[in-house]
NUDO-316774 format. One record per residue: residue number from 1; residue in three letters; x, y, z of N, C-alpha, C, O in turn. Coordinates in steps of 0.1 Angstrom, whole numbers. Layout:
<atom k="NUM" r="ALA" n_u="X" n_v="Y" n_w="Z" ca_u="X" ca_v="Y" ca_w="Z" c_u="X" c_v="Y" c_w="Z" o_u="X" o_v="Y" o_w="Z"/>
...
This chain:
<atom k="1" r="UNK" n_u="177" n_v="201" n_w="808" ca_u="191" ca_v="200" ca_w="808" c_u="197" c_v="197" c_w="822" o_u="205" o_v="188" o_w="823"/>
<atom k="2" r="UNK" n_u="192" n_v="204" n_w="832" ca_u="197" ca_v="202" ca_w="846" c_u="193" c_v="188" c_w="851" o_u="200" o_v="181" o_w="857"/>
<atom k="3" r="UNK" n_u="181" n_v="184" n_w="847" ca_u="176" ca_v="171" ca_w="851" c_u="184" c_v="160" c_w="845" o_u="187" o_v="150" o_w="852"/>
<atom k="4" r="UNK" n_u="188" n_v="162" n_w="833" ca_u="197" ca_v="152" ca_w="826" c_u="210" c_v="151" c_w="832" o_u="216" o_v="140" o_w="834"/>
<atom k="5" r="UNK" n_u="216" n_v="162" n_w="837" ca_u="229" ca_v="162" ca_w="844" c_u="228" c_v="155" c_w="857" o_u="237" o_v="147" o_w="861"/>
<atom k="6" r="UNK" n_u="217" n_v="158" n_w="864" ca_u="215" ca_v="152" ca_w="877" c_u="213" c_v="136" c_w="876" o_u="219" o_v="129" o_w="883"/>
<atom k="7" r="UNK" n_u="205" n_v="132" n_w="866" ca_u="203" ca_v="118" ca_w="863" c_u="216" c_v="111" c_w="859" o_u="219" o_v="100" o_w="863"/>
<atom k="8" r="UNK" n_u="223" n_v="118" n_w="850" ca_u="236" ca_v="113" ca_w="846" c_u="246" c_v="111" c_w="857" o_u="254" o_v="102" o_w="858"/>
<atom k="9" r="UNK" n_u="246" n_v="121" n_w="866" ca_u="255" ca_v="120" ca_w="878" c_u="251" c_v="109" c_w="887" o_u="260" o_v="102" o_w="892"/>
<atom k="10" r="UNK" n_u="238" n_v="107" n_w="890" ca_u="233" ca_v="96" ca_w="898" c_u="237" c_v="83" c_w="892" o_u="241" o_v="73" o_w="898"/>
<atom k="11" r="UNK" n_u="235" n_v="82" n_w="879" ca_u="238" ca_v="70" ca_w="871" c_u="253" c_v="67" c_w="872" o_u="257" o_v="55" o_w="874"/>
<atom k="12" r="UNK" n_u="261" n_v="77" n_w="871" ca_u="276" ca_v="75" ca_w="872" c_u="280" c_v="70" c_w="886" o_u="288" o_v="61" o_w="887"/>
<atom k="13" r="UNK" n_u="274" n_v="76" n_w="896" ca_u="277" ca_v="72" ca_w="910" c_u="273" c_v="57" c_w="912" o_u="280" o_v="50" o_w="918"/>
<atom k="14" r="UNK" n_u="261" n_v="54" n_w="907" ca_u="256" ca_v="40" ca_w="909" c_u="265" c_v="30" c_w="901" o_u="268" o_v="19" o_w="906"/>
<atom k="15" r="UNK" n_u="270" n_v="34" n_w="890" ca_u="279" ca_v="25" ca_w="882" c_u="292" c_v="23" c_w="890" o_u="298" o_v="12" o_w="890"/>
<atom k="16" r="UNK" n_u="298" n_v="34" n_w="895" ca_u="310" ca_v="33" ca_w="903" c_u="308" c_v="24" c_w="915" o_u="317" o_v="16" o_w="918"/>
<atom k="17" r="UNK" n_u="297" n_v="26" n_w="922" ca_u="294" ca_v="18" ca_w="934" c_u="293" c_v="3" c_w="930" o_u="298" o_v="-6" o_w="937"/>
<atom k="18" r="UNK" n_u="286" n_v="0" n_w="919" ca_u="284" ca_v="-13" ca_w="915" c_u="297" c_v="-20" c_w="911" o_u="299" o_v="-32" o_w="914"/>
<atom k="19" r="UNK" n_u="306" n_v="-13" n_w="904" ca_u="319" ca_v="-18" ca_w="900" c_u="328" c_v="-20" c_w="912" o_u="335" o_v="-30" o_w="913"/>
<atom k="20" r="UNK" n_u="328" n_v="-11" n_w="922" ca_u="337" ca_v="-11" ca_w="933" c_u="332" c_v="-20" c_w="944" o_u="340" o_v="-24" o_w="953"/>
<atom k="21" r="UNK" n_u="320" n_v="-24" n_w="944" ca_u="314" ca_v="-32" ca_w="955" c_u="322" c_v="-45" c_w="958" o_u="324" o_v="-48" o_w="970"/>
<atom k="22" r="UNK" n_u="325" n_v="-53" n_w="948" ca_u="333" ca_v="-65" ca_w="951" c_u="346" c_v="-63" c_w="957" o_u="351" o_v="-71" o_w="965"/>
<atom k="23" r="UNK" n_u="352" n_v="-51" n_w="954" ca_u="366" ca_v="-48" ca_w="959" c_u="365" c_v="-43" c_w="974" o_u="374" o_v="-43" o_w="981"/>
<atom k="24" r="UNK" n_u="353" n_v="-37" n_w="977" ca_u="352" ca_v="-31" ca_w="991" c_u="347" c_v="-42" c_w="1001" o_u="349" o_v="-40" o_w="1013"/>
<atom k="25" r="UNK" n_u="342" n_v="-53" n_w="996" ca_u="338" ca_v="-64" ca_w="1005" c_u="350" c_v="-72" c_w="1010" o_u="359" o_v="-75" o_w="1003"/>
<atom k="26" r="UNK" n_u="350" n_v="-75" n_w="1023" ca_u="360" ca_v="-84" ca_w="1029" c_u="358" c_v="-98" c_w="1025" o_u="347" o_v="-103" o_w="1027"/>
<atom k="27" r="UNK" n_u="367" n_v="-104" n_w="1018" ca_u="365" ca_v="-118" ca_w="1014" c_u="364" c_v="-128" c_w="1026" o_u="372" o_v="-126" o_w="1036"/>
<atom k="28" r="UNK" n_u="356" n_v="-137" n_w="1026" ca_u="354" ca_v="-147" ca_w="1037" c_u="363" c_v="-159" c_w="1034" o_u="360" o_v="-166" o_w="1024"/>
<atom k="29" r="UNK" n_u="374" n_v="-161" n_w="1041" ca_u="382" ca_v="-173" ca_w="1038" c_u="375" c_v="-186" c_w="1042" o_u="367" o_v="-186" o_w="1051"/>
<atom k="30" r="UNK" n_u="379" n_v="-196" n_w="1034" ca_u="373" ca_v="-209" ca_w="1037" c_u="378" c_v="-214" c_w="1051" o_u="371" o_v="-220" o_w="1059"/>
<atom k="31" r="UNK" n_u="391" n_v="-212" n_w="1053" ca_u="397" ca_v="-216" ca_w="1065" c_u="410" c_v="-208" c_w="1068" o_u="417" o_v="-205" o_w="1058"/>
<atom k="32" r="UNK" n_u="412" n_v="-204" n_w="1080" ca_u="424" ca_v="-196" ca_w="1084" c_u="435" c_v="-205" c_w="1088" o_u="446" o_v="-200" o_w="1090"/>
<atom k="33" r="UNK" n_u="433" n_v="-218" n_w="1089" ca_u="443" ca_v="-227" ca_w="1093" c_u="454" c_v="-229" c_w="1082" o_u="450" o_v="-231" o_w="1070"/>
<atom k="34" r="UNK" n_u="466" n_v="-229" n_w="1086" ca_u="477" ca_v="-232" ca_w="1077" c_u="478" c_v="-247" c_w="1075" o_u="477" o_v="-254" o_w="1085"/>
<atom k="35" r="UNK" n_u="481" n_v="-251" n_w="1063" ca_u="483" ca_v="-265" ca_w="1061" c_u="496" c_v="-270" c_w="1067" o_u="507" o_v="-263" o_w="1065"/>
<atom k="36" r="UNK" n_u="496" n_v="-280" n_w="1074" ca_u="508" ca_v="-286" ca_w="1079" c_u="516" c_v="-293" c_w="1068" o_u="510" o_v="-300" o_w="1060"/>
<atom k="37" r="UNK" n_u="529" n_v="-291" n_w="1067" ca_u="536" ca_v="-297" ca_w="1057" c_u="536" c_v="-312" c_w="1059" o_u="537" o_v="-317" o_w="1070"/>
<atom k="38" r="UNK" n_u="536" n_v="-320" n_w="1048" ca_u="536" ca_v="-334" ca_w="1049" c_u="550" c_v="-339" c_w="1052" o_u="559" o_v="-331" o_w="1053"/>
<atom k="39" r="UNK" n_u="551" n_v="-352" n_w="1054" ca_u="564" ca_v="-358" ca_w="1057" c_u="575" c_v="-355" c_w="1047" o_u="586" o_v="-352" o_w="1050"/>
<atom k="40" r="UNK" n_u="571" n_v="-357" n_w="1034" ca_u="580" ca_v="-354" ca_w="1023" c_u="585" c_v="-339" c_w="1023" o_u="596" o_v="-336" o_w="1021"/>
<atom k="41" r="UNK" n_u="575" n_v="-330" n_w="1025" ca_u="578" ca_v="-316" ca_w="1025" c_u="588" c_v="-313" c_w="1037" o_u="597" o_v="-305" o_w="1036"/>
<atom k="42" r="UNK" n_u="585" n_v="-319" n_w="1049" ca_u="594" ca_v="-316" ca_w="1060" c_u="608" c_v="-321" c_w="1058" o_u="618" o_v="-315" o_w="1061"/>
<atom k="43" r="UNK" n_u="609" n_v="-333" n_w="1051" ca_u="622" ca_v="-339" ca_w="1048" c_u="629" c_v="-329" c_w="1038" o_u="641" o_v="-327" o_w="1040"/>
<atom k="44" r="UNK" n_u="622" n_v="-325" n_w="1028" ca_u="628" ca_v="-316" ca_w="1018" c_u="633" c_v="-303" c_w="1025" o_u="644" o_v="-298" o_w="1021"/>
<atom k="45" r="UNK" n_u="625" n_v="-297" n_w="1034" ca_u="629" ca_v="-285" ca_w="1041" c_u="641" c_v="-287" c_w="1050" o_u="650" o_v="-279" o_w="1050"/>
<atom k="46" r="UNK" n_u="642" n_v="-299" n_w="1056" ca_u="654" ca_v="-302" ca_w="1064" c_u="666" c_v="-303" c_w="1056" o_u="677" o_v="-298" o_w="1059"/>
<atom k="47" r="UNK" n_u="665" n_v="-310" n_w="1044" ca_u="676" ca_v="-312" ca_w="1035" c_u="681" c_v="-298" c_w="1029" o_u="692" o_v="-296" o_w="1028"/>
<atom k="48" r="UNK" n_u="671" n_v="-290" n_w="1026" ca_u="674" ca_v="-276" ca_w="1021" c_u="682" c_v="-268" c_w="1032" o_u="691" o_v="-261" o_w="1028"/>
<atom k="49" r="UNK" n_u="678" n_v="-270" n_w="1044" ca_u="684" ca_v="-263" ca_w="1055" c_u="699" c_v="-268" c_w="1057" o_u="708" o_v="-260" o_w="1059"/>
<atom k="50" r="UNK" n_u="700" n_v="-281" n_w="1056" ca_u="714" ca_v="-287" ca_w="1057" c_u="723" c_v="-282" c_w="1046" o_u="734" o_v="-278" o_w="1048"/>
<atom k="51" r="UNK" n_u="717" n_v="-282" n_w="1034" ca_u="725" ca_v="-277" ca_w="1022" c_u="729" c_v="-262" c_w="1024" o_u="740" o_v="-259" o_w="1022"/>
<atom k="52" r="UNK" n_u="720" n_v="-254" n_w="1028" ca_u="723" ca_v="-240" ca_w="1030" c_u="733" c_v="-238" c_w="1041" o_u="742" o_v="-229" o_w="1040"/>
<atom k="53" r="UNK" n_u="733" n_v="-246" n_w="1052" ca_u="743" ca_v="-245" ca_w="1063" c_u="756" c_v="-249" c_w="1058" o_u="766" o_v="-242" o_w="1061"/>
<atom k="54" r="UNK" n_u="757" n_v="-260" n_w="1050" ca_u="770" ca_v="-265" ca_w="1045" c_u="776" c_v="-255" c_w="1035" o_u="788" o_v="-252" o_w="1035"/>
<atom k="55" r="UNK" n_u="768" n_v="-249" n_w="1026" ca_u="773" ca_v="-240" ca_w="1017" c_u="777" c_v="-227" c_w="1024" o_u="787" o_v="-221" o_w="1020"/>
<atom k="56" r="UNK" n_u="770" n_v="-223" n_w="1034" ca_u="774" ca_v="-211" ca_w="1041" c_u="788" c_v="-213" c_w="1049" o_u="796" o_v="-205" o_w="1049"/>
<atom k="57" r="UNK" n_u="789" n_v="-225" n_w="1054" ca_u="802" ca_v="-229" ca_w="1061" c_u="813" c_v="-229" c_w="1051" o_u="824" o_v="-225" o_w="1054"/>
<atom k="58" r="UNK" n_u="811" n_v="-234" n_w="1039" ca_u="821" ca_v="-234" ca_w="1029" c_u="825" c_v="-220" c_w="1025" o_u="837" o_v="-217" o_w="1023"/>
<atom k="59" r="UNK" n_u="815" n_v="-212" n_w="1023" ca_u="818" ca_v="-198" ca_w="1020" c_u="826" c_v="-191" c_w="1031" o_u="835" o_v="-183" o_w="1028"/>
<atom k="60" r="UNK" n_u="822" n_v="-193" n_w="1043" ca_u="829" ca_v="-187" ca_w="1054" c_u="844" c_v="-192" c_w="1055" o_u="853" o_v="-185" o_w="1058"/>
<atom k="61" r="UNK" n_u="845" n_v="-205" n_w="1053" ca_u="859" ca_v="-211" ca_w="1054" c_u="867" c_v="-205" c_w="1042" o_u="879" o_v="-202" o_w="1045"/>
<atom k="62" r="UNK" n_u="862" n_v="-204" n_w="1031" ca_u="869" ca_v="-198" ca_w="1019" c_u="873" c_v="-184" c_w="1023" o_u="884" o_v="-180" o_w="1020"/>
<atom k="63" r="UNK" n_u="864" n_v="-176" n_w="1028" ca_u="867" ca_v="-162" ca_w="1032" c_u="878" c_v="-162" c_w="1043" o_u="887" o_v="-154" o_w="1042"/>
<atom k="64" r="UNK" n_u="877" n_v="-170" n_w="1053" ca_u="887" ca_v="-170" ca_w="1064" c_u="900" c_v="-174" c_w="1058" o_u="911" o_v="-169" o_w="1062"/>
<atom k="65" r="UNK" n_u="901" n_v="-183" n_w="1049" ca_u="913" ca_v="-188" ca_w="1043" c_u="920" c_v="-176" c_w="1034" o_u="932" o_v="-174" o_w="1035"/>
<atom k="66" r="UNK" n_u="911" n_v="-169" n_w="1027" ca_u="916" ca_v="-158" ca_w="1019" c_u="921" c_v="-147" c_w="1027" o_u="931" o_v="-140" o_w="1023"/>
<atom k="67" r="UNK" n_u="915" n_v="-144" n_w="1039" ca_u="919" ca_v="-133" ca_w="1047" c_u="931" c_v="-137" c_w="1057" o_u="936" o_v="-129" o_w="1064"/>
<atom k="68" r="UNK" n_u="935" n_v="-150" n_w="1056" ca_u="946" ca_v="-154" ca_w="1065" c_u="942" c_v="-159" c_w="1078" o_u="951" o_v="-162" o_w="1087"/>
<atom k="69" r="UNK" n_u="929" n_v="-160" n_w="1081" ca_u="925" ca_v="-165" ca_w="1095" c_u="927" c_v="-180" c_w="1096" o_u="928" o_v="-185" o_w="1107"/>
<atom k="70" r="UNK" n_u="927" n_v="-187" n_w="1085" ca_u="928" ca_v="-201" ca_w="1084" c_u="940" c_v="-205" c_w="1076" o_u="942" o_v="-200" o_w="1065"/>
<atom k="71" r="UNK" n_u="949" n_v="-213" n_w="1082" ca_u="961" ca_v="-217" ca_w="1074" c_u="958" c_v="-226" c_w="1063" o_u="947" o_v="-232" o_w="1062"/>
<atom k="72" r="UNK" n_u="967" n_v="-228" n_w="1054" ca_u="965" ca_v="-237" ca_w="1042" c_u="963" c_v="-252" c_w="1047" o_u="954" o_v="-258" o_w="1042"/>
<atom k="73" r="UNK" n_u="970" n_v="-256" n_w="1057" ca_u="968" ca_v="-270" ca_w="1062" c_u="955" c_v="-272" c_w="1068" o_u="948" o_v="-281" o_w="1066"/>
<atom k="74" r="UNK" n_u="950" n_v="-262" n_w="1077" ca_u="937" ca_v="-263" ca_w="1083" c_u="926" c_v="-262" c_w="1072" o_u="916" o_v="-269" o_w="1073"/>
<atom k="75" r="UNK" n_u="928" n_v="-254" n_w="1062" ca_u="919" ca_v="-253" ca_w="1051" c_u="917" c_v="-266" c_w="1044" o_u="905" o_v="-270" o_w="1042"/>
<atom k="76" r="UNK" n_u="928" n_v="-273" n_w="1041" ca_u="926" ca_v="-286" ca_w="1034" c_u="919" c_v="-296" c_w="1043" o_u="911" o_v="-304" o_w="1038"/>
<atom k="77" r="UNK" n_u="922" n_v="-296" n_w="1056" ca_u="916" ca_v="-305" ca_w="1065" c_u="901" c_v="-303" c_w="1066" o_u="893" o_v="-312" o_w="1066"/>
<atom k="78" r="UNK" n_u="897" n_v="-290" n_w="1067" ca_u="883" ca_v="-287" ca_w="1069" c_u="874" c_v="-287" c_w="1056" o_u="862" o_v="-289" o_w="1057"/>
<atom k="79" r="UNK" n_u="881" n_v="-285" n_w="1045" ca_u="874" ca_v="-284" ca_w="1032" c_u="867" c_v="-297" c_w="1028" o_u="855" o_v="-296" o_w="1024"/>
<atom k="80" r="UNK" n_u="873" n_v="-308" n_w="1029" ca_u="868" ca_v="-321" ca_w="1025" c_u="854" c_v="-324" c_w="1032" o_u="845" o_v="-327" o_w="1025"/>
<atom k="81" r="UNK" n_u="854" n_v="-325" n_w="1045" ca_u="841" ca_v="-328" ca_w="1051" c_u="830" c_v="-318" c_w="1048" o_u="818" o_v="-322" o_w="1047"/>
<atom k="82" r="UNK" n_u="833" n_v="-306" n_w="1047" ca_u="823" ca_v="-296" ca_w="1043" c_u="817" c_v="-298" c_w="1029" o_u="805" o_v="-298" o_w="1027"/>
<atom k="83" r="UNK" n_u="826" n_v="-301" n_w="1020" ca_u="822" ca_v="-304" ca_w="1006" c_u="814" c_v="-317" c_w="1006" o_u="803" o_v="-317" o_w="999"/>
<atom k="84" r="UNK" n_u="818" n_v="-327" n_w="1013" ca_u="810" ca_v="-339" ca_w="1013" c_u="796" c_v="-337" c_w="1019" o_u="786" o_v="-342" o_w="1014"/>
<atom k="85" r="UNK" n_u="795" n_v="-329" n_w="1030" ca_u="782" ca_v="-326" ca_w="1036" c_u="773" c_v="-318" c_w="1026" o_u="761" o_v="-322" o_w="1025"/>
<atom k="86" r="UNK" n_u="779" n_v="-309" n_w="1019" ca_u="771" ca_v="-301" ca_w="1010" c_u="767" c_v="-310" c_w="998" o_u="755" o_v="-309" o_w="993"/>
<atom k="87" r="UNK" n_u="776" n_v="-318" n_w="993" ca_u="772" ca_v="-327" ca_w="982" c_u="762" c_v="-337" c_w="986" o_u="753" o_v="-340" o_w="978"/>
<atom k="88" r="UNK" n_u="762" n_v="-343" n_w="998" ca_u="752" ca_v="-352" ca_w="1002" c_u="738" c_v="-346" c_w="1003" o_u="728" o_v="-352" o_w="999"/>
<atom k="89" r="UNK" n_u="738" n_v="-334" n_w="1008" ca_u="725" ca_v="-327" ca_w="1009" c_u="720" c_v="-324" c_w="995" o_u="708" o_v="-325" o_w="993"/>
<atom k="90" r="UNK" n_u="728" n_v="-320" n_w="986" ca_u="724" ca_v="-317" ca_w="973" c_u="719" c_v="-329" c_w="966" o_u="709" o_v="-329" o_w="959"/>
<atom k="91" r="UNK" n_u="726" n_v="-340" n_w="967" ca_u="722" ca_v="-353" ca_w="961" c_u="709" c_v="-358" c_w="967" o_u="700" o_v="-362" o_w="960"/>
<atom k="92" r="UNK" n_u="707" n_v="-356" n_w="980" ca_u="694" ca_v="-360" ca_w="986" c_u="683" c_v="-352" c_w="981" o_u="671" o_v="-356" o_w="980"/>
<atom k="93" r="UNK" n_u="685" n_v="-339" n_w="978" ca_u="674" ca_v="-330" ca_w="973" c_u="671" c_v="-333" c_w="958" o_u="660" o_v="-330" o_w="954"/>
<atom k="94" r="UNK" n_u="680" n_v="-339" n_w="951" ca_u="678" ca_v="-342" ca_w="937" c_u="679" c_v="-357" c_w="934" o_u="689" o_v="-362" o_w="928"/>
<atom k="95" r="UNK" n_u="669" n_v="-365" n_w="939" ca_u="671" ca_v="-380" ca_w="937" c_u="670" c_v="-384" c_w="922" o_u="676" o_v="-394" o_w="918"/>
<atom k="96" r="UNK" n_u="663" n_v="-377" n_w="914" ca_u="663" ca_v="-380" ca_w="900" c_u="676" c_v="-378" c_w="893" o_u="680" o_v="-386" o_w="884"/>
<atom k="97" r="UNK" n_u="683" n_v="-368" n_w="897" ca_u="696" ca_v="-365" ca_w="891" c_u="706" c_v="-376" c_w="896" o_u="714" o_v="-380" o_w="888"/>
<atom k="98" r="UNK" n_u="705" n_v="-381" n_w="908" ca_u="713" ca_v="-392" ca_w="913" c_u="711" c_v="-405" c_w="905" o_u="720" o_v="-411" o_w="901"/>
<atom k="99" r="UNK" n_u="698" n_v="-408" n_w="902" ca_u="695" ca_v="-420" ca_w="894" c_u="700" c_v="-418" c_w="880" o_u="705" o_v="-428" o_w="874"/>
<atom k="100" r="UNK" n_u="699" n_v="-407" n_w="874" ca_u="703" ca_v="-404" ca_w="861" c_u="719" c_v="-406" c_w="860" o_u="724" o_v="-412" o_w="851"/>
<atom k="101" r="UNK" n_u="725" n_v="-401" n_w="870" ca_u="740" ca_v="-402" ca_w="871" c_u="744" c_v="-416" c_w="872" o_u="754" o_v="-421" o_w="866"/>
<atom k="102" r="UNK" n_u="737" n_v="-424" n_w="880" ca_u="740" ca_v="-438" ca_w="882" c_u="739" c_v="-446" c_w="869" o_u="746" o_v="-455" o_w="866"/>
<atom k="103" r="UNK" n_u="728" n_v="-443" n_w="861" ca_u="726" ca_v="-449" ca_w="849" c_u="737" c_v="-446" c_w="839" o_u="742" o_v="-455" o_w="832"/>
<atom k="104" r="UNK" n_u="742" n_v="-434" n_w="838" ca_u="752" ca_v="-430" ca_w="829" c_u="766" c_v="-436" c_w="833" o_u="773" o_v="-440" o_w="825"/>
<atom k="105" r="UNK" n_u="768" n_v="-437" n_w="846" ca_u="781" ca_v="-441" ca_w="851" c_u="782" c_v="-457" c_w="851" o_u="793" o_v="-462" o_w="851"/>
<atom k="106" r="UNK" n_u="771" n_v="-464" n_w="850" ca_u="771" ca_v="-478" ca_w="851" c_u="776" c_v="-484" c_w="838" o_u="772" o_v="-480" o_w="827"/>
<atom k="107" r="UNK" n_u="786" n_v="-493" n_w="838" ca_u="791" ca_v="-499" ca_w="826" c_u="781" c_v="-508" c_w="820" o_u="773" o_v="-514" o_w="827"/>
<atom k="108" r="UNK" n_u="781" n_v="-509" n_w="807" ca_u="771" ca_v="-518" ca_w="799" c_u="777" c_v="-531" c_w="795" o_u="771" o_v="-539" o_w="789"/>
């Protein structure tokens, strides 16, 4: 009986070690170098940054106008260029949407 318990315990420990072994080993990476973004990816990141900056500026302008820091006249003057900047960045990020819009808007 005691021998069976000892053998069972040893077998249990061996099973746990066998199952845990892959998790305890440090994986060897193929390469630690990060991939450099390609030209298209860099362009997309630049456009996304422009979009984010324009939208943040619009949000800040809206807040300043609501709190009275920017007058109605100044708000109207500043709003147009910021909207155009945001729209241009959004259009540049979605070229397929632009092409689809052009097809729909084109007279037949």
